[in-house]
C-alpha positions as CSV (number, residue, x, y, z in Angstrom):
1,M,0.0,0.0,0.0
2,P,1.4,3.5,-0.8
3,K,2.8,5.4,2.2
4,N,0.7,8.5,1.6
5,L,-2.6,6.7,1.5
6,A,-4.8,7.9,4.3
7,I,-6.9,5.3,6.2
8,T,-10.0,6.4,8.1
9,T,-10.4,4.9,11.5
10,A,-13.5,4.8,13.7
11,E,-11.9,7.4,16.1
12,E,-11.7,10.1,13.4
13,K,-14.5,12.7,13.5
14,E,-16.3,14.0,10.4
15,G,-16.5,17.7,9.9
16,E,-14.2,20.7,9.6
17,I,-10.5,20.0,9.2
18,E,-9.7,23.0,11.4
19,H,-12.2,24.8,13.5
20,R,-11.7,28.5,14.0
21,E,-13.8,31.4,15.1
22,A,-14.9,34.4,13.0
23,K,-13.6,36.7,15.9
24,D,-10.1,35.5,15.1
25,V,-10.2,36.6,11.4
26,P,-8.5,40.0,10.7
27,K,-11.2,42.7,10.4
28,E,-9.1,44.9,8.0
29,P,-8.6,44.0,4.3
30,Y,-5.2,42.9,3.1
31,S,-2.9,45.6,1.7
32,L,-2.9,46.4,-2.0
33,P,-0.1,48.1,-4.0
34,A,-0.2,51.9,-3.9
35,G,-2.8,53.4,-6.2
36,F,-5.3,50.5,-5.8
37,E,-8.3,50.0,-3.5
38,W,-10.7,47.2,-2.7
39,T,-14.3,47.4,-3.8
40,T,-17.4,45.2,-3.5
41,I,-19.2,44.5,-6.7
42,D,-23.0,44.7,-6.6
43,I,-24.3,42.4,-9.4
44,Q,-27.7,44.0,-9.2
45,D,-26.3,47.4,-10.1
46,E,-26.3,47.9,-13.9
47,E,-23.0,49.9,-14.2
48,Q,-21.1,47.5,-11.9
49,V,-22.2,44.3,-13.5
50,K,-21.4,45.8,-16.9
51,E,-17.9,46.7,-15.7
52,L,-17.5,43.1,-14.4
53,Y,-18.7,41.7,-17.7
54,E,-16.2,43.8,-19.6
55,L,-13.3,42.8,-17.3
56,L,-14.1,39.1,-17.6
57,R,-14.7,39.4,-21.4
58,D,-11.4,41.1,-22.0
59,N,-9.2,39.3,-19.5
60,Y,-10.6,36.1,-18.0
61,V,-9.9,33.0,-20.1
62,E,-8.4,32.9,-23.6
63,D,-6.1,30.8,-25.7
64,S,-2.5,31.8,-26.3
65,E,-3.4,33.6,-29.6
66,G,-6.3,35.5,-28.1
67,T,-8.8,34.0,-30.6
68,F,-10.8,31.9,-28.1
69,R,-12.2,33.8,-25.2
70,F,-15.1,33.3,-22.6
71,D,-17.8,35.9,-23.1
72,Y,-20.3,35.3,-20.3
73,P,-23.5,37.4,-20.8
74,I,-24.5,39.7,-18.0
75,E,-27.5,37.5,-17.3
76,F,-25.2,34.5,-16.8
77,I,-22.9,36.5,-14.5
78,R,-25.9,37.4,-12.3
79,W,-27.2,33.8,-12.3
80,A,-23.7,32.3,-11.5
81,L,-22.9,34.8,-8.7
82,G,-26.4,35.5,-7.4
83,V,-27.1,32.0,-6.0
84,P,-29.6,31.7,-3.2
85,G,-28.1,33.1,0.0
86,Y,-25.2,34.8,-1.8
87,N,-23.2,37.4,0.0
88,K,-22.4,40.6,-1.9
89,E,-19.3,41.0,0.2
90,W,-17.8,37.9,-1.4
91,H,-17.8,39.7,-4.8
92,V,-14.4,41.3,-4.4
93,G,-12.9,43.8,-6.9
94,V,-9.8,46.0,-7.2
95,R,-10.0,49.5,-8.6
96,V,-7.5,52.1,-9.5
97,S,-7.9,54.7,-6.8
98,K,-7.7,57.7,-9.2
99,T,-10.0,56.5,-12.0
100,K,-12.1,54.0,-10.1
101,K,-11.7,51.6,-13.0
102,L,-12.2,47.9,-12.2
103,Y,-9.0,46.0,-12.8
104,A,-9.4,42.7,-10.9
105,F,-12.1,40.5,-9.5
106,I,-12.6,37.3,-7.6
107,S,-15.9,35.8,-6.3
108,G,-17.1,33.5,-3.6
109,T,-20.5,31.8,-3.6
110,P,-22.0,29.8,-0.8
111,V,-22.4,26.0,-1.2
112,K,-23.6,23.2,1.1
113,M,-21.6,20.0,0.8
114,N,-22.9,16.7,2.0
115,I,-20.0,14.7,3.5
116,N,-21.3,11.3,4.6
117,T,-23.9,12.2,7.2
118,Q,-23.1,15.9,7.6
119,T,-24.0,19.0,5.7
120,V,-21.2,21.5,5.8
121,K,-21.3,25.1,4.8
122,A,-18.6,26.0,2.3
123,A,-17.7,28.5,-0.4
124,E,-16.8,28.1,-4.0
125,V,-14.2,30.6,-5.2
126,N,-14.2,31.4,-8.9
127,Y,-13.8,34.0,-11.6
128,L,-10.3,35.0,-10.5
129,C,-9.4,37.7,-13.0
130,A,-6.8,40.4,-13.3
131,S,-6.5,42.8,-16.1
132,K,-3.6,42.0,-18.4
133,K,-2.1,45.4,-17.5
134,L,-1.9,44.3,-13.8
135,R,-0.6,40.8,-14.1
136,E,3.0,41.8,-13.1
137,K,1.6,43.2,-9.8
138,R,1.0,39.6,-8.5
139,L,-2.6,40.4,-7.3
140,A,-3.9,36.8,-7.5
141,P,-2.6,35.6,-4.1
142,V,-3.9,38.8,-2.5
143,L,-7.3,38.4,-4.1
144,I,-7.5,34.8,-2.9
145,K,-6.5,35.8,0.6
146,E,-9.0,38.7,0.7
147,V,-12.0,36.7,-0.5
148,T,-11.1,33.9,1.9
149,R,-10.9,36.5,4.8
150,R,-14.4,37.8,3.8
151,I,-15.8,34.3,3.6
152,N,-14.2,33.4,7.0
153,L,-15.7,36.5,8.6
154,S,-19.1,35.0,7.7
155,G,-18.2,31.9,9.7
156,V,-17.6,29.7,6.6
157,W,-14.4,27.8,6.5
């Protein structure tokens, strides 16, 4: 048997891998490079969802030649991010402080996972996107940490 194969024993409990409390989560957002600021995207606001649509259309997934690209309609974005019980605070954007232009985004959506006999609250993180102009700023890890912080503040691990 391979050495790294985990075997479940009767003594192991089902549930969270690590239990923490929302009170232990930092209340302040993570730092961004100078000239950028955090924003929360309201998918019900026409201007904001249009900005998000354009960011995803122009920067999300494409092939190396730029000929194939995802182009999610606004209605799809609202459907995918507006699941029952969604939390607007989990729709995290980064704007340029001077112009307020949206340059990056990441989302979290609530999910319930059935694991054997337990239902566990969790979050799905998706739509990690940074403008091509910002990719050298290494925003992806900060975006992931920030959406995780916001999710954890809601008591979801």
